[in-house]
VOKOL-582158 format. One record per residue (C-alpha): z, y, x; chain. Coordinates in pm, whole numbers, plus 32768, in hexadecimal, padded with zeros to 4 digits. Layout:
residues N
[[Z Y X] "A"]
...
END
This chain:
residues 347
[[6D42 8382 6991] "A"]
[[6D81 83F8 6AF1] "A"]
[[6EE6 8400 6B6F] "A"]
[[6F1D 8509 6C7A] "A"]
[[7004 84A7 6D95] "A"]
[[70D8 85CD 6E04] "A"]
[[710B 85D3 6F7C] "A"]
[[7200 869F 7042] "A"]
[[7225 870F 71A7] "A"]
[[712F 8726 72C7] "A"]
[[7003 8640 72DE] "A"]
[[7085 850F 7399] "A"]
[[6FC6 83F0 7438] "A"]
[[7054 8290 7461] "A"]
[[6FC8 81E0 7594] "A"]
[[6FCE 8064 75B3] "A"]
[[70F9 7FF8 7687] "A"]
[[7084 7F8E 77DE] "A"]
[[70F0 7E23 7822] "A"]
[[7084 7CFF 7902] "A"]
[[6F90 7C04 786D] "A"]
[[70A4 7B05 7830] "A"]
[[716C 7C08 776D] "A"]
[[7057 7CA6 76A1] "A"]
[[70EB 7C15 7562] "A"]
[[723A 7CC0 759B] "A"]
[[7188 7E00 75FF] "A"]
[[70C4 7DFD 74BA] "A"]
[[720A 7DC3 7400] "A"]
[[729E 7F00 7495] "A"]
[[715F 7FC5 7445] "A"]
[[716B 7F56 72D9] "A"]
[[72D9 7FBA 72C2] "A"]
[[7282 8114 734A] "A"]
[[7169 8142 724D] "A"]
[[7242 80CA 712C] "A"]
[[735E 81B8 7182] "A"]
[[7270 82DE 71BD] "A"]
[[71DC 82A4 7061] "A"]
[[733A 828A 6FCE] "A"]
[[738F 83DC 7069] "A"]
[[723F 8463 6FDD] "A"]
[[71AB 84C2 712D] "A"]
[[7054 855D 7144] "A"]
[[6FF1 841C 71F0] "A"]
[[6ED1 83AE 72CD] "A"]
[[6EDA 8232 72E8] "A"]
[[6E6C 8165 7417] "A"]
[[6D32 80F7 7359] "A"]
[[6CD2 8261 731B] "A"]
[[6D11 82B6 748A] "A"]
[[6C31 819C 7500] "A"]
[[6B1A 822A 7427] "A"]
[[6B44 8381 74C7] "A"]
[[6B67 8305 7630] "A"]
[[6A97 8214 76FB] "A"]
[[6B3D 80D0 7772] "A"]
[[6B79 814B 78D8] "A"]
[[6C1B 828F 7867] "A"]
[[6CF4 81DE 7768] "A"]
[[6D6E 80E5 7871] "A"]
[[6DBF 820A 7958] "A"]
[[6E85 82A7 783C] "A"]
[[6F50 8167 780E] "A"]
[[6FA2 8164 7982] "A"]
[[7022 82CE 7983] "A"]
[[717D 8264 791A] "A"]
[[7276 8381 7921] "A"]
[[7194 8476 79DC] "A"]
[[7149 859C 78F2] "A"]
[[7030 862E 79C9] "A"]
[[6F78 84E2 79CA] "A"]
[[6F9B 84BB 7850] "A"]
[[6F25 8622 7813] "A"]
[[6DF5 85F1 78EE] "A"]
[[6D83 84B6 7838] "A"]
[[6DBC 8553 76DF] "A"]
[[6D16 869D 7733] "A"]
[[6C38 8724 7620] "A"]
[[6CBA 8642 750A] "A"]
[[6DA7 873D 746C] "A"]
[[6ED3 8658 749F] "A"]
[[701F 8708 74D5] "A"]
[[7104 85E0 7516] "A"]
[[70D8 8479 758D] "A"]
[[71AE 8340 759B] "A"]
[[7166 825B 76C1] "A"]
[[7220 8129 7737] "A"]
[[723C 8013 7837] "A"]
[[72C8 7EB4 7811] "A"]
[[7324 7DCC 792E] "A"]
[[742C 7CCF 798A] "A"]
[[7502 7C4A 7AA2] "A"]
[[75AD 7AF7 7ABE] "A"]
[[769B 7B36 799D] "A"]
[[762E 7C6D 78E1] "A"]
[[7512 7D13 7829] "A"]
[[74E6 7E70 78B9] "A"]
[[7477 7F67 77AD] "A"]
[[7420 80D3 77F2] "A"]
[[739E 81CB 76EE] "A"]
[[7355 833E 770E] "A"]
[[731B 8450 760C] "A"]
[[724C 8556 76C3] "A"]
[[71F9 86BC 7665] "A"]
[[7092 86DF 76D7] "A"]
[[7082 885B 76CA] "A"]
[[71C1 889D 7794] "A"]
[[719A 876A 7876] "A"]
[[7300 86FB 782E] "A"]
[[73AF 85B8 77D2] "A"]
[[7463 85FD 768A] "A"]
[[751B 84B2 7673] "A"]
[[750E 835C 7711] "A"]
[[758C 81F8 76F0] "A"]
[[75E7 8121 781E] "A"]
[[767A 7FD2 77BA] "A"]
[[76BD 7E80 7856] "A"]
[[76C2 7D7B 7742] "A"]
[[7742 7C22 779E] "A"]
[[7636 7B1E 7763] "A"]
[[7738 7A1B 76F7] "A"]
[[77D1 7B08 75F7] "A"]
[[76AA 7AEA 7503] "A"]
[[76EA 7C52 74A0] "A"]
[[75A2 7CE8 7510] "A"]
[[7521 7D4E 73B9] "A"]
[[7673 7DD2 7348] "A"]
[[76A8 7EA0 7484] "A"]
[[7549 7F2F 746A] "A"]
[[757A 7F92 7300] "A"]
[[76C6 8033 735F] "A"]
[[7634 80FE 747E] "A"]
[[74F3 8187 73DF] "A"]
[[7570 8269 72BF] "A"]
[[7642 8353 739B] "A"]
[[7528 8358 749D] "A"]
[[742C 83D8 739F] "A"]
[[7528 84D7 7321] "A"]
[[7537 855F 7484] "A"]
[[769B 84EF 74C3] "A"]
[[7705 8495 7621] "A"]
[[777B 832E 762F] "A"]
[[78F2 831E 7623] "A"]
[[79BD 824E 7718] "A"]
[[7AE4 816A 76DE] "A"]
[[7C17 8109 77A9] "A"]
[[7C73 7FAA 781C] "A"]
[[7DDD 7F82 788E] "A"]
[[7E31 7E3C 7941] "A"]
[[7F85 7DB5 79A9] "A"]
[[7FFE 7C6C 7A42] "A"]
[[8141 7BC2 7AAA] "A"]
[[80CC 7BBD 7C16] "A"]
[[808B 7D10 7CB4] "A"]
[[7FB0 7C7A 7DC9] "A"]
[[7EC4 7BBF 7CDF] "A"]
[[7D4F 7C00 7D04] "A"]
[[7C9A 7C97 7BD7] "A"]
[[7B21 7C87 7BA4] "A"]
[[7A5D 7D21 7A83] "A"]
[[7907 7C87 7A3E] "A"]
[[791B 7BDF 7B90] "A"]
[[796D 7D1C 7C52] "A"]
[[7ABE 7D45 7CFF] "A"]
[[7B71 7E79 7C76] "A"]
[[7CCE 7E63 7D10] "A"]
[[7E2B 7DDC 7CCE] "A"]
[[7F00 7E11 7B95] "A"]
[[7F67 7EEE 7AF5] "A"]
[[7E0D 7F86 7AC3] "A"]
[[7D7D 808C 79DA] "A"]
[[7C01 8093 79CC] "A"]
[[7B1A 8187 7917] "A"]
[[79EC 80C2 78A2] "A"]
[[78BF 80D7 77C3] "A"]
[[78EE 8036 766E] "A"]
[[789F 7EC4 7669] "A"]
[[7923 7D6D 76BF] "A"]
[[79AE 7D23 7819] "A"]
[[7A09 7BDB 78C1] "A"]
[[7B58 7C11 796C] "A"]
[[7BD7 7B0F 7A66] "A"]
[[7D2F 7B12 7B08] "A"]
[[7D7C 7A1F 7C20] "A"]
[[7E63 79DD 7D45] "A"]
[[7E90 78CA 7E44] "A"]
[[7F6D 77AB 7DC6] "A"]
[[7F49 7823 7C5D] "A"]
[[7E64 77C2 7B3E] "A"]
[[7D63 78D4 7B06] "A"]
[[7D36 7979 79B0] "A"]
[[7BEC 79F6 7922] "A"]
[[7BD3 7AC3 77E3] "A"]
[[7AC1 7B78 7729] "A"]
[[7B3E 7CD4 76CE] "A"]
[[7A96 7DDC 75FD] "A"]
[[7A9A 7F50 7651] "A"]
[[7A68 803B 752B] "A"]
[[7A06 81AA 754A] "A"]
[[7B29 82A0 755A] "A"]
[[7C23 8180 7547] "A"]
[[7D09 80C2 7632] "A"]
[[7D07 7F48 7656] "A"]
[[7E40 7EB1 76F0] "A"]
[[7E62 7D52 777D] "A"]
[[7F7A 7C9B 7834] "A"]
[[7F3E 7B66 790A] "A"]
[[804B 7A66 7960] "A"]
[[7FE1 7987 7A7E] "A"]
[[807D 782B 7A97] "A"]
[[80AB 775C 7BD2] "A"]
[[7FBD 763C 7C0A] "A"]
[[8066 74E5 7BED] "A"]
[[8115 748A 7D32] "A"]
[[810F 75EA 7DC2] "A"]
[[8246 76B0 7E1E] "A"]
[[8264 7822 7DDF] "A"]
[[827B 7909 7F0A] "A"]
[[83D5 79A0 7F2F] "A"]
[[83AE 7B18 7F1A] "A"]
[[8473 7BE1 8013] "A"]
[[84CB 7D3D 7FA1] "A"]
[[84FE 7E52 809F] "A"]
[[8676 7E17 80A1] "A"]
[[864E 7C9E 80D4] "A"]
[[8557 7C9C 81F1] "A"]
[[85F9 7C24 8335] "A"]
[[85B8 7CD1 8478] "A"]
[[856E 7C00 85AC] "A"]
[[86B1 7B83 8647] "A"]
[[877E 7BE4 8516] "A"]
[[8842 7A9E 8530] "A"]
[[88A6 7ADA 869A] "A"]
[[89FB 7B65 86E8] "A"]
[[89FD 7CE0 8711] "A"]
[[8A15 7D5A 8874] "A"]
[[8AB9 7E97 88F1] "A"]
[[8A44 7F42 8A2B] "A"]
[[8B30 8038 8AD5] "A"]
[[8AA9 8120 8BDF] "A"]
[[8BB5 8182 8CDE] "A"]
[[8BB7 82E4 8D66] "A"]
[[8BC5 8344 8ED7] "A"]
[[8D33 83AA 8EAE] "A"]
[[8D8D 824D 8E32] "A"]
[[8CDD 81AD 8F5A] "A"]
[[8D8E 829A 9053] "A"]
[[8EE5 825E 8FBA] "A"]
[[8EAB 80E9 8FAF] "A"]
[[8E3E 80E5 911B] "A"]
[[8F6B 81B9 917E] "A"]
[[905E 80CF 90D1] "A"]
[[8FC4 7FA1 9181] "A"]
[[8FC2 804C 92D6] "A"]
[[9125 80CF 92B1] "A"]
[[919E 7F7C 9239] "A"]
[[90FC 7ECB 935F] "A"]
[[918F 7FCA 9455] "A"]
[[92E9 7FAE 93BE] "A"]
[[92D4 7E32 93CC] "A"]
[[926F 7E3D 953D] "A"]
[[938B 7F29 95A1] "A"]
[[947D 7E67 94CC] "A"]
[[942A 7D23 9580] "A"]
[[944E 7DCB 96D2] "A"]
[[959F 7E64 9673] "A"]
[[961B 7D14 95EE] "A"]
[[95B7 7C68 9736] "A"]
[[966B 7D6D 9801] "A"]
[[97A1 7D52 9729] "A"]
[[97A2 7BD5 9757] "A"]
[[978B 7C00 98D1] "A"]
[[98B3 7CEC 98D0] "A"]
[[9983 7C0A 97EF] "A"]
[[9932 7AD3 98C0] "A"]
[[99B1 7B89 99F9] "A"]
[[9B07 7BDB 9962] "A"]
[[9C38 7B39 9A11] "A"]
[[9D57 7B12 991B] "A"]
[[9E58 7AE2 9A2E] "A"]
[[9E06 7C1D 9AE6] "A"]
[[9D73 7CD2 99B9] "A"]
[[9C54 7D47 9A91] "A"]
[[9ADC 7D47 9A35] "A"]
[[99F1 7CD3 9B42] "A"]
[[98DA 7DB6 9AC3] "A"]
[[98A9 7F13 9B45] "A"]
[[98ED 8058 9A90] "A"]
[[977C 80AD 9AA3] "A"]
[[9727 7F6A 99E4] "A"]
[[9825 7FC0 98D7] "A"]
[[9795 811F 98A8] "A"]
[[9632 8096 9899] "A"]
[[969B 7F97 9791] "A"]
[[9735 80AE 96BA] "A"]
[[95F9 817F 96DB] "A"]
[[9514 8060 9677] "A"]
[[95EE 800F 954A] "A"]
[[95E0 8180 94DE] "A"]
[[9463 8184 94FE] "A"]
[[944F 8044 9431] "A"]
[[9524 80DB 931C] "A"]
[[945C 821E 9314] "A"]
[[930B 816C 930A] "A"]
[[9385 8081 91F8] "A"]
[[93E9 81B8 9131] "A"]
[[9292 8250 9169] "A"]
[[91EE 8107 9100] "A"]
[[92BD 8103 8FC1] "A"]
[[9261 826A 8F6B] "A"]
[[90F1 8228 8FB2] "A"]
[[90FF 80EE 8ED7] "A"]
[[918D 81B7 8DB2] "A"]
[[907D 82BC 8DE4] "A"]
[[8F76 81A8 8DE9] "A"]
[[8FF3 811B 8C9E] "A"]
[[8FF6 8272 8BF5] "A"]
[[8E9B 82CB 8C78] "A"]
[[8E19 8176 8C06] "A"]
[[8EA0 81B0 8AA7] "A"]
[[8DF5 8304 8A9F] "A"]
[[8CAE 8265 8B10] "A"]
[[8CC5 8158 8A05] "A"]
[[8D2F 8220 88D7] "A"]
[[8D36 838E 8933] "A"]
[[8E7B 8391 886C] "A"]
[[8FC4 8380 892D] "A"]
[[9118 83E7 88AA] "A"]
[[9226 8448 89A7] "A"]
[[9383 846A 8911] "A"]
[[94CA 84BF 89C6] "A"]
[[95E5 83CE 8968] "A"]
[[9756 83B5 89B9] "A"]
[[97EF 825E 89EC] "A"]
[[994A 81E2 8A41] "A"]
[[98E6 81CA 8BAD] "A"]
[[9848 8323 8BC8] "A"]
[[970D 83EA 8B73] "A"]
[[95B2 8351 8B6A] "A"]
[[944F 8390 8AF8] "A"]
[[93A5 82B2 89F1] "A"]
[[922D 828F 8A24] "A"]
[[9166 8201 88F9] "A"]
[[8FFB 81A6 88D2] "A"]
[[8F12 8085 8884] "A"]
[[8DE6 7FEE 8934] "A"]
END
C-alpha cells in the first residue's frame, strides 16, 4: 500500500547551514531542525541531499555562501523549479553563537522572513532557541522583538549586555529574543552579573542593587541645591560706586572745612593779640582799629566756610546713600527746637 503525502505551498529547498569546520555539528543540527519543521508544516520540500544530486559540489558550496542575498540564491537555483529557499549561517564570538537564517522568495528576489539571534554559549539553550525560532520563520513571519528594561540603585552605574556597553540605568532596550548576559558595575561597588531572557513581544524587567565593597565609603552626592560655589564660605562683600556728585560734594566739604579752620585760627590769633594789649587801668587797647576790623572779617569768613562745609557734608552723605541703595527717604519733621529734615537710607 502506498501512502500519499499531501504537500502544501510553493516548492521549497532547504540548504545546509553554512558553518566553520569546528561548528559543523551545530550547523547540521540546525539543518535537521529546519527539515523536521518543514515536513511538519507539509512543505513541498527539496532536501539538502536532493539538492546535492541536482547541483555539482562547487555550485552547491556557492549556494551555501549566498546567505541572505536573494539574487545569488536565485542564480544558483536557476532551472530547478524551486520557488523558495531557506539558507543559513552559523558563527560565534567570544560569548555567543551567532545564528542567521533567511527564507527567500526566488521568483521575486525578496527576503520573506529572517532570524538573527545571539545565543549565549554558556546558556546551553542552543537547541531550544533554534526550535523556537524556526517555525515562525518557515511560516513567513518576521521575527518579533522583545523589550529589556533595566534599573539600578545607582544612576551612574555602567551597564553592559553580552560584553557591550549600552549606557547607564534606567535603560529600555529592544532586542531579539534570546538570553543576554547583563552586567552592572561601578567603582567602589560589587558588580552584578545576571543572565536574562528576552521573549518575543514581551517585556523583561530587572532591578540591580549594588553594594559597597568592604572598607569602601560611599560618595556623598551633592544635589543642585547643595553644591557650594567657590568662596561660598567667605563673608559677603558689598561694593559701592560713588557718583561724581558725591565726590564733588565731599571735596567741597573738605576744602570749605580746611578754609574755615585756617581763617578761624587767624581770627583767634588776632583776637588774642588785641586782648593781650588791653590796659585795665586806662581801659585802652593797644591794637589798632584796622586789626580789630580784620579780626572780625576773618571770623566771619571762618563761620561762613564752616557753614558751607557742613552743608556740603550733608549733601555728601545723602549722595552716598543714593549711590549705595538708590533708595533715600527725606521727611520733614518738627522738633521742640525747630524744623528739620530727616534723611533715611542704608548702605
